[in-house]
C-alpha positions as CSV (number, residue, x, y, z in Angstrom):
1,X,0.0,0.0,0.0
2,X,1.1,3.6,-0.6
3,X,1.5,6.1,2.2
4,X,-1.6,7.9,0.9
5,X,-3.7,4.8,1.1
6,X,-2.4,4.0,4.6
7,X,-3.1,7.6,5.7
8,X,-6.6,7.6,4.3
9,X,-7.2,4.3,6.1
10,X,-5.9,5.7,9.3
11,X,-8.2,8.7,8.9
12,X,-11.1,6.2,8.8
13,X,-9.6,4.6,12.0
14,X,-8.9,1.3,10.1
15,X,-6.7,-0.8,12.5
16,X,-4.8,-2.6,9.7
17,X,-3.8,0.8,8.2
18,X,-2.7,2.0,11.6
19,X,-0.6,-1.1,12.1
20,X,0.9,-0.7,8.6
21,X,1.7,2.9,9.4
22,X,3.3,2.0,12.7
23,X,5.3,-0.9,11.1
24,X,6.5,1.4,8.3
25,X,7.7,4.3,10.5
26,X,8.3,3.0,14.0
27,X,11.9,2.1,13.7
28,X,12.9,5.4,12.1
29,X,10.9,7.3,14.7
30,X,12.5,5.2,17.5
31,X,15.8,6.7,16.4
32,X,14.3,10.2,16.8
33,X,13.0,9.3,20.3
34,X,16.3,7.7,21.4
35,X,18.1,11.0,20.7
36,X,15.8,12.8,23.3
37,X,15.4,10.0,25.8
38,X,17.6,9.0,28.7
39,X,17.3,5.3,27.9
40,X,15.6,2.8,25.6
41,X,12.5,2.4,27.8
42,X,11.9,6.1,27.9
43,X,12.3,6.3,24.1
44,X,9.7,3.5,23.7
45,X,7.3,5.5,25.9
46,X,7.9,8.6,23.7
47,X,7.4,6.5,20.6
48,X,4.1,5.2,21.8
49,X,2.8,8.6,23.0
50,X,4.0,10.1,19.7
51,X,2.1,7.5,17.6
52,X,-1.1,8.1,19.7
53,X,-0.8,11.8,18.7
54,X,-0.1,10.9,15.1
55,X,-3.3,8.8,15.0
56,X,-5.3,11.5,16.8
57,X,-4.1,14.2,14.4
58,X,-3.7,12.3,11.1
59,X,-6.8,14.0,9.6
60,X,-4.9,17.3,9.7
61,X,-2.2,16.0,7.4
62,X,-2.6,18.0,4.2
63,X,-0.9,15.5,1.7
64,X,1.6,18.1,0.9
65,X,5.2,17.7,2.0
66,X,6.8,14.5,3.2
67,X,4.7,12.4,5.6
68,X,7.8,11.1,7.4
69,X,8.7,14.7,8.2
70,X,5.2,15.4,9.5
71,X,5.5,12.3,11.9
72,X,9.0,13.3,12.9
73,X,7.8,16.8,13.9
74,X,5.1,15.2,16.1
75,X,7.7,13.0,17.7
76,X,10.1,15.9,18.4
77,X,7.2,18.0,19.8
78,X,6.1,15.2,22.0
79,X,9.7,14.7,23.3
80,X,10.0,18.4,24.0
81,X,6.6,18.4,25.8
82,X,7.8,15.6,28.1
83,X,11.1,17.4,28.7
84,X,9.2,20.6,29.7
85,X,7.0,18.6,32.0
86,X,10.1,17.3,33.8
87,X,11.2,20.9,34.3
88,X,14.7,20.2,33.0
89,X,17.1,23.0,34.2
90,X,18.9,24.7,31.4
91,X,21.6,26.4,33.2
92,X,23.1,29.6,31.8
93,X,26.8,29.1,31.5
94,X,29.8,31.4,31.0
95,X,29.3,34.2,28.5
96,X,32.2,33.0,26.4
97,X,30.1,30.1,25.3
98,X,27.0,32.2,24.7
99,X,28.5,34.5,22.1
100,X,29.1,32.1,19.3
101,X,29.7,28.5,18.3
102,X,32.2,26.4,20.1
103,X,35.7,26.0,18.8
104,X,35.2,22.2,19.2
105,X,34.7,20.2,16.0
106,X,33.4,16.7,15.8
107,X,35.6,16.1,12.8
108,X,35.6,13.0,10.8
109,X,34.1,10.1,12.8
110,X,34.2,6.5,11.9
111,X,32.1,5.6,14.9
112,X,28.9,3.7,14.2
113,X,25.5,5.1,14.9
114,X,25.0,3.1,18.1
115,X,28.2,4.5,19.6
116,X,27.2,8.1,18.7
117,X,23.7,7.5,20.1
118,X,25.2,6.2,23.3
119,X,27.3,9.3,23.6
120,X,24.3,11.5,23.0
121,X,22.4,9.7,25.7
122,X,25.3,10.3,28.2
123,X,24.9,14.1,27.8
124,X,22.9,15.9,30.5
125,X,19.3,16.4,29.3
126,X,19.6,20.1,28.7
127,X,22.8,19.7,26.6
128,X,21.2,16.8,24.7
129,X,18.0,18.5,23.9
130,X,19.6,21.7,22.5
131,X,22.2,19.6,20.6
132,X,19.5,17.6,19.0
133,X,17.4,20.6,18.1
134,X,20.3,22.6,16.7
135,X,22.7,20.1,15.1
136,X,20.2,17.4,14.0
137,X,16.8,19.0,13.6
138,X,18.2,22.3,12.2
139,X,16.5,24.8,14.5
140,X,18.1,28.2,15.2
141,X,19.1,29.2,18.7
142,X,16.3,31.7,18.7
143,X,13.7,29.0,17.7
144,X,15.1,26.7,20.4
145,X,15.0,29.4,23.0
146,X,11.3,30.1,22.1
147,X,10.4,26.4,22.2
148,X,12.1,25.6,25.4
149,X,11.3,29.0,27.1
150,X,14.9,29.8,27.7
151,X,17.2,32.6,26.7
152,X,18.9,32.4,23.3
153,X,22.3,32.7,25.0
154,X,21.4,29.7,27.2
155,X,20.7,27.7,24.0
156,X,24.0,28.7,22.6
157,X,25.9,27.8,25.7
158,X,24.2,24.5,26.1
159,X,25.0,23.6,22.5
160,X,28.7,24.6,23.0
161,X,28.9,22.5,26.1
162,X,27.3,19.6,24.4
163,X,29.8,19.7,21.6
164,X,32.7,20.0,24.1
165,X,31.3,17.0,26.0
166,X,31.0,14.9,22.9
167,X,34.5,15.9,21.8
168,X,35.9,14.7,25.1
169,X,34.1,11.4,24.7
170,X,35.4,11.0,21.2
171,X,38.9,11.7,22.3
172,X,38.5,9.1,25.0
173,X,37.3,6.5,22.4
174,X,40.2,7.3,20.1
175,X,42.8,6.9,22.8
176,X,41.6,3.4,23.6
């Protein structure tokens, strides 16, 4: 079945269509959820909650643009909602980090996705959230600040610290 046929079935609340949609997109969306979660179990919860929202809102999909992107946006928004509910503290760090991007570069990496995901999950929640939104999702620091209800400088400093933290982890892996 095509995505359009599956979507139309989901709009009609057809259980087979819902299962097909879940089967088609769950592994990719699990990757999104893992980037925001502290562990696999939390990511699975985010995934389930996200798909509930997908099914509740699927009639609002306009059949323009990529459907996977639409689902991903719901998953990210769901993860951010959960982070806000937990009242994660985004601490304002030194001003030298807030003025621009970090001098740290991830460089060429030959690490597999599981290693990199493990490193992301080791980041403090605030660092991880901002890093995901900026480096992976492509949001600006202003957009991140608005979404997380923090200052733009805090977003920049959290991102800079996340990059520095990852750089240290990569250096530790290279020296092994």
